[in-house]
SEZA-168429 format. One line per 3 residues: number of its first residue (from 1); for each residue x, y, z of N, C-alpha, C. Coordinates in pm, whole numbers. Each point is the difference from the previous one (the first is absolute). Last residue first. Layout:
BEGIN
NUM	X Y Z X Y Z X Y Z ~ ...
END
This chain:
BEGIN
325	2214 6901 12314 30 -134 45 50 -4 141 ~ -168 371 -284 142 -27 -15 40 -137 53 ~ -434 265 -27 16 -124 -76 145 -40 -15
322	-155 406 217 -44 -116 79 16 -132 -73 ~ 329 418 -126 -143 -18 24 -32 -131 71 ~ 435 227 -136 -56 -102 -90 -147 -26 22
319	262 329 252 47 13 -138 -68 -97 -95 ~ -107 13 475 -12 135 -55 35 6 -147 ~ 51 -407 245 -140 32 -18 -16 137 -67
316	434 -136 114 -54 -91 -102 -145 33 -31 ~ 226 241 350 47 34 -134 -66 -87 -107 ~ -272 98 448 128 -64 -29 34 19 -147
313	-311 369 231 -3 -138 -49 141 -56 -12 ~ -158 457 127 29 -93 108 1 -145 -42 ~ -74 448 -238 -100 -107 4 19 -95 119
310	303 364 -109 -126 52 52 -104 -111 17 ~ 420 -98 -201 15 25 142 -131 48 63 ~ 9 -62 -468 17 -128 67 8 20 152
307	-5 381 -265 -132 -65 -1 7 -135 73 ~ 405 229 -61 -85 71 95 -139 -64 7 ~ 296 -156 -327 41 -48 133 -83 68 108
304	-65 151 -435 -54 -136 14 37 -58 137 ~ 174 422 -117 -144 9 19 -64 -138 16 ~ 468 24 -91 -34 56 131 -150 4 24
301	165 -137 -426 27 -101 104 -41 52 137 ~ -35 302 -360 -94 -112 -15 19 -102 112 ~ 304 359 -24 -132 45 45 -102 -113 -11
298	439 -81 -160 1 23 145 -140 35 50 ~ 82 -47 -469 -4 -129 69 -11 19 152 ~ 44 391 -264 -123 -70 -34 -12 -130 78
295	403 244 33 -110 69 68 -132 -73 -22 ~ 382 -162 -229 12 -21 144 -117 63 74 ~ 35 76 -462 -36 -139 27 2 -29 149
292	152 415 -140 -145 -6 -22 -50 -141 30 ~ 456 65 8 -64 48 123 -150 18 -17 ~ 265 -162 -372 21 -85 117 -76 50 122
289	32 215 -451 -110 -92 28 11 -67 135 ~ 341 281 -182 -116 82 37 -115 -90 46 ~ 384 -204 -163 37 70 124 -112 90 49
286	-31 -228 -419 -25 -90 113 32 68 133 ~ 98 196 -424 -128 38 59 -42 -96 110 ~ 517 124 -108 -107 -85 -54 -132 31 68
283	426 338 -86 -76 -66 106 -109 -87 -62 ~ 377 292 -187 -47 -129 -51 -76 -78 107 ~ 138 449 96 111 -94 -5 -38 -139 -44
280	-312 372 5 35 -45 135 105 -110 -5 ~ -174 192 -397 25 119 81 42 -35 143 ~ -141 -339 -310 134 50 -29 37 119 88
277	-328 -420 71 -13 145 4 139 60 -15 ~ -211 -500 -178 88 75 89 -27 149 -10 ~ -164 -532 -134 -56 135 -4 75 82 104
274	70 -473 -64 70 81 -99 -61 138 -20 ~ -61 -408 315 -81 1 -121 69 78 -111 ~ 310 -232 370 -102 105 -5 -77 -9 -131
271	391 -265 129 -118 -45 76 -110 106 6 ~ 428 68 -220 -50 -125 -54 -130 -44 67 ~ 255 390 149 -86 20 -118 -60 -129 -55
268	131 120 512 58 -81 -106 -90 10 -123 ~ 65 389 396 -77 -116 -44 70 -72 -114 ~ 154 321 460 -48 12 -137 -61 -133 -40
265	207 322 460 -45 -125 -61 -40 29 -144 ~ 254 311 222 -33 -75 121 -53 -137 -37 ~ 170 382 -293 45 -138 4 -28 -75 128
262	-109 465 -176 116 -14 88 40 -145 25 ~ -380 132 -284 113 84 -39 127 -25 82 ~ -398 -249 119 51 -33 -134 118 90 -39
259	-212 80 425 54 -136 -10 62 -30 -136 ~ -206 448 91 114 -41 81 56 -137 -38 ~ -381 232 -216 88 109 39 128 -49 64
256	-345 -306 -145 39 83 -114 101 107 35 ~ -173 -311 344 54 -70 -117 61 96 -102 ~ -206 175 401 104 -97 35 67 -56 -126
253	-370 287 -43 113 75 55 118 -93 24 ~ -396 -203 -129 61 70 -113 117 86 46 ~ -253 -227 330 71 -95 -84 72 70 -115
250	-286 250 282 122 -38 71 86 -92 -87 ~ -420 111 -167 87 118 0 132 -29 69 ~ -329 -334 13 52 14 -135 95 120 -10
247	-233 -72 402 104 -101 -17 63 10 -139 ~ -363 285 94 112 31 90 116 -97 -21 ~ -403 -78 -232 69 117 -54 120 37 86
244	-276 -353 149 69 -37 -124 78 118 -57 ~ -275 76 379 114 -86 34 82 -33 -125 ~ -400 227 -61 100 90 58 124 -78 43
241	-365 -247 -168 56 85 -106 108 92 55 ~ -239 -279 306 88 -76 -88 66 90 -104 ~ -328 184 279 124 -23 74 100 -77 -85
238	-420 56 -181 64 132 9 132 -11 74 ~ -272 -380 -30 68 27 -126 63 139 -3 ~ -114 -374 369 -24 144 -6 76 50 -122
235	-191 -509 81 115 86 -22 -45 145 -2 ~ -304 -363 28 51 45 129 127 83 -14 ~ -245 -221 -361 -97 87 66 52 60 130
232	275 -315 -252 -32 121 -75 -92 96 74 ~ 171 -460 136 64 122 48 -60 127 -60 ~ -127 -460 -111 -22 15 145 53 133 52
229	62 -119 -461 -143 14 30 -29 20 148 ~ 462 -77 -138 -57 132 -32 -150 11 28 ~ 318 -395 45 -47 76 115 -76 128 -33
226	214 -331 -313 -59 -82 106 -72 82 107 ~ 228 197 -378 -87 -102 -59 -70 -83 106 ~ 329 321 127 -123 65 -45 -99 -103 -54
223	436 -139 120 -83 28 117 -134 61 -38 ~ 285 -63 -362 -41 -128 57 -76 18 131 ~ 190 379 -232 -128 -49 -50 -40 -139 48
220	420 250 119 -116 88 19 -131 -71 -30 ~ 412 -230 -59 -2 47 139 -124 83 27 ~ 96 -141 -441 -54 -108 81 -11 40 147
217	198 306 -294 -139 -21 -39 -65 -108 85 ~ 461 81 49 -79 109 58 -149 -18 -31 ~ 306 -307 -195 1 -14 146 -90 105 65
214	75 34 -459 -90 -112 29 -9 -23 150 ~ 306 321 -154 -137 45 -21 -100 -110 35 ~ 454 -110 12 -33 94 108 -144 48 -12
211	190 -290 -337 -30 -66 127 -44 95 109 ~ 68 -26 -531 -46 108 87 -42 -49 139 ~ 398 -185 -345 -138 -33 37 -49 106 98
208	427 -73 -407 -42 -8 139 -149 -23 15 ~ 217 268 -417 48 -120 67 -49 1 144 ~ -76 368 -288 -94 -110 -22 48 -133 55
205	52 550 27 74 -110 61 -88 -124 -6 ~ -174 392 -169 137 15 -50 91 -110 53 ~ -544 -68 -69 103 51 90 133 17 -71
202	-411 -195 -193 8 146 -1 115 57 83 ~ -124 -485 -61 -14 63 -131 25 151 -2 ~ 33 -309 395 44 -80 -115 5 80 -129
199	-159 191 414 140 -41 17 52 -69 -126 ~ -458 115 22 84 120 -13 148 -37 7 ~ -316 -346 70 -3 49 -138 95 118 -18
196	-60 -169 435 71 -97 -83 7 47 -146 ~ -252 258 303 142 7 33 82 -94 -88 ~ -474 -10 -38 56 124 -53 150 8 24
193	-228 -356 198 6 -19 -146 58 125 -67 ~ -83 26 458 114 -89 -25 16 -24 -150 ~ -372 250 137 123 74 27 124 -84 -28
190	-428 -205 -35 20 99 -106 130 77 19 ~ -128 -308 337 31 -71 -125 29 99 -113 ~ -147 176 414 135 -58 12 42 -69 -129
187	-440 165 29 96 110 -10 143 -52 8 ~ -347 -308 70 5 40 -141 101 113 -20 ~ -85 -136 439 75 -104 -71 13 36 -148
184	-262 284 264 141 9 40 85 -103 -73 ~ -468 -10 -61 58 118 -67 148 15 36 ~ -278 -341 205 53 -33 -133 65 119 -70
181	-71 -153 513 -24 125 -72 58 -17 -141 ~ -164 -333 453 71 19 -127 -42 131 -67 ~ 21 -113 534 -98 0 -109 71 39 -128
178	71 -86 566 62 -36 -128 -109 -11 -107 ~ -133 89 440 80 113 -49 68 -31 -134 ~ -490 -178 224 142 -34 -9 72 119 -63
175	-438 52 174 1 -147 -7 144 -50 -7 ~ -169 466 252 38 -56 -129 -4 -152 7 ~ -6 457 333 -106 -81 -59 40 -45 -139
172	249 302 291 9 -137 51 -108 -93 -56 ~ 38 474 -113 133 -59 -18 2 -149 35 ~ -390 269 68 21 -29 -141 134 -67 -26
169	-132 174 426 -49 -136 -25 22 -41 -144 ~ 320 356 255 -124 -7 -77 -40 -145 -24 ~ 402 194 223 -100 -74 76 -135 -8 -71
166	377 237 -183 45 -137 22 -103 -83 73 ~ -145 420 -319 63 -29 130 33 -147 18 ~ -1 265 -462 -99 -82 69 64 -43 132
163	106 465 -305 35 -138 32 -118 -73 64 ~ 48 477 -145 -26 -91 -111 36 -145 33 ~ 68 386 288 -140 12 -40 -38 -101 -107
160	451 65 170 -84 -96 73 -147 9 -37 ~ 461 195 -138 -114 -22 -91 -99 -97 62 ~ 369 136 260 -5 113 -93 -119 -9 -95
157	53 -363 330 -5 136 54 -22 106 -108 ~ 24 -487 -73 -62 8 132 -12 143 53 ~ 201 -104 -434 -130 -67 7 -72 27 132
154	444 160 -71 -94 69 -87 -141 -57 13 ~ 341 -217 236 -21 134 55 -99 79 -85 ~ 127 -429 -152 -80 -9 122 -29 139 56
151	289 -35 -376 -138 -31 -35 -89 -2 124 ~ 459 57 70 -57 118 -67 -147 -25 -36 ~ 245 -359 180 -26 103 101 -63 124 -62
148	133 -350 -291 -112 -40 83 -33 106 105 ~ 376 68 -287 -124 -6 -78 -119 -27 91 ~ 429 -20 194 -38 138 -34 -132 3 -76
145	191 -423 104 -45 69 121 -52 140 -33 ~ 199 -248 -345 -132 -53 33 -56 67 125 ~ 437 121 -115 -94 41 -104 -140 -48 28
142	367 -133 269 -49 133 35 -99 51 -104 ~ 197 -417 -90 -72 -7 128 -58 135 37 ~ 272 -29 -387 -131 -61 -19 -79 -7 131
139	440 178 16 -80 77 -95 -141 -57 -13 ~ 333 -233 240 -57 109 80 -94 83 -86 ~ 242 -331 -215 -103 -60 83 -67 104 90
136	359 146 -273 -110 -49 -83 -113 -59 83 ~ 423 150 185 -101 105 -17 -120 -48 -81 ~ 399 -256 61 -99 -20 106 -112 103 -9
133	265 -151 -444 20 87 117 -110 -24 103 ~ 105 -415 -294 -52 133 -29 34 87 120 ~ 204 -495 -239 -54 76 112 -57 131 -51
130	87 -517 -222 85 110 42 -57 69 122 ~ -218 -369 -230 102 31 -99 90 115 39 ~ -444 -4 254 38 -114 -82 102 43 -104
127	-21 255 466 -83 -7 -120 53 -114 -85 ~ 90 279 519 -6 -120 -84 -96 15 -117 ~ 279 416 199 -112 -80 49 -19 -118 -96
124	428 374 136 -73 -89 -92 -112 -75 71 ~ 240 490 72 -30 -121 79 -81 -92 -90 ~ 160 467 -85 81 -114 -49 -10 -121 93
121	-237 437 -1 89 -34 112 96 -112 -37 ~ -181 323 -395 -60 -84 104 99 -19 115 ~ 99 229 -410 -125 65 41 -71 -78 111
118	400 -147 -227 31 102 99 -125 75 47 ~ 6 -333 -356 -9 -57 135 29 102 110 ~ -179 30 -518 85 74 93 -12 -56 142
115	-236 -200 -385 126 50 -55 93 66 102 ~ -390 -379 -15 34 104 95 136 59 -36 ~ -460 -300 -225 145 12 17 26 122 87
112	-445 -368 -159 63 120 54 152 -4 -9 ~ -316 -358 -150 -72 125 -23 82 125 31 ~ 163 -463 56 -59 9 -134 -55 139 -30
109	186 -113 425 109 -16 -98 -52 7 -144 ~ -308 18 369 82 121 -9 109 -13 -107 ~ -349 -335 152 2 62 -132 91 121 -13
106	-85 -292 405 1 -90 -116 29 71 -132 ~ -7 242 425 76 -123 21 12 -82 -128 ~ -257 414 9 143 19 20 77 -131 3
103	-470 -18 -34 54 69 -117 151 15 12 ~ -231 -166 370 8 -100 -107 62 60 -126 ~ -102 284 358 119 -80 31 23 -107 -107
100	-390 258 -32 118 81 -29 129 -76 26 ~ -393 -217 116 0 18 -146 120 84 -42 ~ -92 -77 466 72 -108 -68 0 12 -153
97	-254 314 265 144 23 -2 77 -114 -65 ~ -486 -22 70 52 71 -118 151 21 -1 ~ -261 -226 359 -38 -61 -128 78 61 -115
94	50 177 435 56 -136 -2 -31 -72 -132 ~ -189 426 84 145 12 -24 62 -138 -12 ~ -451 8 116 17 52 -136 147 12 -36
91	-109 -117 439 -27 -112 -91 18 43 -146 ~ 30 326 338 121 -81 -11 -21 -125 -85 ~ -373 297 66 115 74 -53 119 -92 -22
88	-387 -168 212 -21 18 -143 120 70 -64 ~ 11 -43 467 5 -133 -63 -15 11 -150 ~ -48 382 269 141 -37 -16 13 -136 -68
85	-395 367 -39 21 -138 41 146 -38 -26 ~ -152 509 114 5 -96 -109 21 -140 57 ~ -159 540 138 31 -134 50 -6 -98 -116
82	63 559 87 -37 -105 -95 44 -135 57 ~ 41 485 158 -79 -102 70 -54 -106 -96 ~ 311 380 -79 -135 5 -58 -93 -106 59
79	455 24 137 -55 133 23 -144 10 -50 ~ 252 -402 -75 -38 19 140 -67 135 25 ~ 146 -78 -448 -103 -96 41 -36 14 148
76	354 283 -183 -133 23 -56 -106 -94 58 ~ 467 -48 152 -62 129 26 -145 6 -49 ~ 282 -393 -44 29 47 136 -75 129 32
73	-43 -224 -434 -18 -101 105 14 53 141 ~ 70 284 -387 -137 -50 2 -22 -94 119 ~ 436 173 -63 -93 110 22 -144 -50 12
70	346 -311 -106 14 50 137 -105 108 29 ~ 24 -175 -439 -41 -106 93 0 52 143 ~ 172 287 -338 -147 -9 2 -53 -109 94
67	474 25 -37 -57 120 62 -154 -1 -4 ~ 243 -350 -219 9 -10 146 -63 122 69 ~ 40 -36 -485 -103 -86 57 -2 6 153
64	314 254 -226 -121 34 -75 -118 -89 41 ~ 449 -68 156 -79 93 81 -129 41 -71 ~ 346 -257 -205 -104 -80 64 -84 83 96
61	396 163 -227 -128 22 -68 -113 -85 58 ~ 461 -38 141 -67 118 57 -138 19 -61 ~ 266 -351 -176 -27 -22 142 -81 115 60
58	159 38 -443 -111 -95 8 -40 -20 146 ~ 380 271 -79 -124 62 -46 -120 -92 12 ~ 500 -14 121 -110 -56 79 -136 59 -40
55	350 261 -242 38 -94 107 -119 -39 86 ~ 55 190 -496 -103 11 105 31 -99 111 ~ 294 56 -386 -80 122 -9 -103 18 112
52	464 -241 -129 -92 -30 108 -95 119 13 ~ 333 -235 -420 -29 108 93 -96 -47 109 ~ 148 -232 -411 123 36 72 -22 113 99
49	-371 -199 -248 100 -107 1 120 34 87 ~ -431 236 -124 37 -25 139 115 -100 11 ~ -248 373 -355 91 -114 2 47 -22 143
46	-478 221 -171 127 27 65 84 -126 -1 ~ -401 180 -358 31 -88 111 138 35 54 ~ -417 179 -363 119 41 74 18 -92 121
43	-258 -12 -526 -1 -30 143 131 44 65 ~ -323 125 -463 135 -17 55 -11 -21 150 ~ -388 78 -274 81 -85 -87 140 -29 54
40	-549 155 147 142 13 32 81 -101 -81 ~ -485 22 0 63 96 -92 150 14 24 ~ -307 -264 273 43 -70 -122 68 94 -99
37	-207 152 405 132 -57 24 55 -69 -125 ~ -443 170 -15 98 108 10 141 -55 17 ~ -360 -305 2 16 58 -134 106 110 1
34	-118 -195 413 72 -95 -84 25 56 -140 ~ -265 251 296 139 -2 47 84 -92 -87 ~ -468 19 -71 70 116 -56 146 8 46
31	-244 -371 177 1 0 -146 68 124 -59 ~ -68 -59 481 110 -78 -56 5 6 -153 ~ -352 219 251 131 59 31 111 -73 -74
28	-445 -147 -33 -1 138 -53 129 73 33 ~ -76 -453 158 18 10 -144 9 142 -50 ~ -98 -87 456 139 -40 -29 28 16 -149
25	-438 75 134 87 105 53 146 -30 -29 ~ -321 -327 -106 -8 113 -94 89 114 45 ~ -47 -368 285 84 -35 -115 -5 109 -107
22	-277 60 375 140 -2 43 92 -30 -118 ~ -464 -29 -65 44 140 10 147 7 39 ~ -224 -417 -8 44 44 -131 45 146 0
19	-172 -188 402 117 -77 -42 54 53 -132 ~ -404 173 165 115 55 69 129 -72 -39 ~ -419 -162 -154 45 117 -75 124 60 64
16	-217 -351 221 70 -49 -118 56 115 -83 ~ -271 102 368 128 -54 46 84 -51 -117 ~ -436 143 -90 83 115 35 138 -47 45
13	-325 -323 -87 46 58 -126 86 123 24 ~ -204 -233 374 113 -70 -62 49 64 -128 ~ -239 316 370 -37 -120 -77 122 -60 -69
10	24 269 474 -2 29 -143 -29 -128 -78 ~ 60 42 485 -134 22 -49 -8 26 -148 ~ 406 -65 258 -74 -125 -6 -139 15 -56
7	318 359 89 4 -58 -134 -80 -129 -10 ~ 96 336 367 -135 -26 -47 -3 -70 -134 ~ 351 42 475 -34 47 -134 -142 -35 -38
4	267 104 479 -82 -100 -69 -43 57 -133 ~ 412 79 391 -85 57 -104 -76 -113 -66 ~ 293 -88 363 -21 141 24 -96 61 -98
1	8 -518 195 44 83 -112 -29 145 28
END
């Protein structure tokens, strides 16, 4: 490793506090932004039915992920002499990319719609009940790559003073990695209950089911419920916060400024909770939540896989402990 951090020496209560500081940072920005956006009463959308306002716009916009991947992977990491575990990296992608592919293949017809096919290459990719633009699968694959590479670069170089080195004995010393985190499960239950209640009694679109929100909640909090205790002390929370803000900014540029107004993609109201940002073309708040969920799940899975790789233990022993049979 080119840089050895010192976070391993901080007491557990400090590490726990860092977790909540990150969520407080997100809240102090998102809350006043949400209140301000709620003042907008008129939405402006572009009619794409008989026009071609952004030829291949969705296709070209994939550069928003591809360029950072190329810059970090080909330039920053080698130049900064950052050595990463390729096994841990690709295992994390192998675990998480299927979640995005699953969303597209099984649920795209319920959650999404694509009003302007001219914004894509018009190459259909398989999906249950029809097809989706091939850009959709590239979107999720490059998205997970961008999130993970950005976090790794920040963790191992830019904010390396706050990481725990990969060769630290602390990483490889554990009984088992799978440990129940009841707070994550409780949060998932409360969020799903809120979504169901809001959809049924408060939403302007009360028909349907808030399936997209529930999918995102489970995607983020089920891994957390099983892996968070093993990951929390090893996550570089400063690197995580900067990664989350970067990805969230990119997402908002993509969704609110381009995709929704120009019809690259949109959402099925029946499958949303019903909390929409009118100023951003009725953008459902699930669109904001998706990349926060992706970043959270990606970092947790990566840090746990790194601990497993550092231990040299077989998967069954590492995740379930010596009593796994």
